[in-house]
C-alpha positions in Angstrom: 42.5 188.3 114.1 39.5 186.8 115.6 36.9 189.2 116.7 35.2 188.8 120.1 31.9 187.1 120.1 30.2 189.9 121.5 31.0 192.0 118.6 30.1 189.3 116.1 27.0 189.8 114.1 23.9 188.0 113.2 23.0 188.1 109.5 19.4 188.1 108.4 18.0 187.1 104.8 14.3 187.1 103.9 11.5 189.0 105.5 12.1 189.0 109.2 9.0 187.4 111.1 7.8 188.3 114.6 8.9 184.8 115.8 12.4 185.4 114.3 12.6 188.9 115.9 11.8 187.7 119.1 14.6 185.2 118.8 17.1 187.6 117.6 16.3 190.0 120.4 16.9 187.1 122.9 20.5 187.1 121.5 21.4 190.4 122.4 23.7 190.9 119.6 23.8 193.4 116.6 22.1 192.3 113.3 23.9 192.9 110.0 20.8 193.9 107.6 21.8 193.5 103.9 19.9 195.5 101.4 18.6 192.3 99.8 18.5 193.6 96.2 16.3 193.8 94.2 13.4 194.2 96.6 15.6 196.2 99.1 13.8 194.2 102.1 16.6 194.9 104.4 16.0 198.6 104.2 12.4 198.8 103.6 11.1 196.0 106.1 13.7 194.4 108.2 15.3 197.3 109.6 11.9 198.8 110.8 11.0 195.3 112.4 14.3 195.3 114.0 13.9 199.0 115.4 10.5 198.1 116.8 12.2 195.4 118.8 14.7 197.5 120.0 17.3 195.3 118.3 20.6 197.2 117.4 21.3 196.8 113.6 23.9 197.9 111.0 23.1 198.2 107.3 25.4 196.7 104.5 25.3 196.3 101.0 24.8 192.7 99.4 28.2 192.5 98.1 30.0 193.2 101.3 28.6 189.8 103.1 31.3 187.4 101.7 34.2 189.8 103.4 32.4 190.0 106.4 32.0 186.1 106.5 35.7 186.0 105.4 36.9 188.4 108.2 34.8 186.2 110.8 32.7 189.0 111.8 29.3 186.8 111.6 28.3 184.5 114.4 24.7 183.4 113.3 22.7 183.6 110.3 18.9 183.8 110.3 17.2 182.5 107.2 13.4 183.7 106.6 11.9 181.3 104.1 8.9 180.9 102.0 8.4 177.2 103.2 10.2 174.7 105.3 9.7 170.9 104.6 11.2 167.6 104.3 14.9 168.1 103.6 14.8 171.6 102.2 13.6 175.1 102.2 12.6 177.7 99.7 13.7 181.4 100.1 13.9 184.6 98.4 16.7 185.0 95.8 20.2 185.3 97.4 19.4 183.2 100.4 21.3 180.3 98.9 24.4 182.3 98.8 24.0 183.3 102.5 23.5 179.7 103.4 26.3 178.7 101.5 28.5 181.4 103.1 27.4 180.0 106.5 28.2 176.4 105.8 31.9 177.3 104.3 32.5 179.3 107.2 30.8 176.9 109.8 28.4 179.4 110.9 25.1 178.1 112.5 22.1 178.8 110.2 18.6 179.3 112.1 15.7 178.9 110.0 12.3 180.7 110.4 9.3 181.2 108.3 9.3 184.6 106.8 6.6 187.2 107.2 3.9 187.3 104.6 3.9 189.9 102.2 3.3 191.0 98.7 6.4 191.8 96.4 4.2 193.7 94.0 5.1 197.1 95.3 8.8 196.3 95.4 11.3 196.5 92.7 11.0 193.7 90.0 14.5 193.0 89.4 18.0 194.7 89.4 17.2 197.1 86.6 15.2 199.3 88.9 15.7 201.0 92.1 12.5 202.7 93.8 10.7 201.3 90.8 12.6 203.5 88.4 14.4 202.0 85.5 18.0 202.7 85.1 19.0 200.2 82.4 17.9 200.6 78.9 15.0 198.2 77.9 17.0 196.7 74.9 19.8 195.5 77.4 17.6 193.9 80.0 17.8 190.3 78.5 21.3 190.6 78.1 22.3 191.6 81.6 19.6 191.1 84.3 18.7 187.7 85.8 15.3 187.9 87.2 15.0 187.0 90.8 13.5 183.6 91.6 12.7 181.5 94.8 15.6 179.5 95.4 15.9 175.9 97.2 18.3 175.4 99.9 18.8 171.5 100.3 19.7 169.7 103.8 23.2 169.3 103.0 23.6 173.1 103.1 21.5 173.7 106.1 23.2 171.0 108.5 
């Protein structure tokens, strides 16, 4: 079953910039806003930017993204990157996963520079929510992978 293009979604990853929000508004489509753990940028930042531009959006947890691609509910992907240069981009953790899903499912990727921001007021890793620990300190090294900037190379972007 293929879903009507008008009902398909644009996925955003990274911190939505003003330029990107204007482009998204021109598309006149609903936006899928992942939570973007550990920082929760989807809920704490992107949702507000989209609302301020009167862009219709719906939230999803990060682990639902693969299913949304599989069910052909995604029409476009907007990657908001820390840097764009040469044959690669640098993006917040999780961006490579979204780019790979888009490539596998043949979904166009649109690249923008992210809005500038300071991560110091956001959760540091997956061991916290709202900056409150919920994993015992002695377990951190065993189970938590620190978020890092990821590199997406041209072969994934094209």
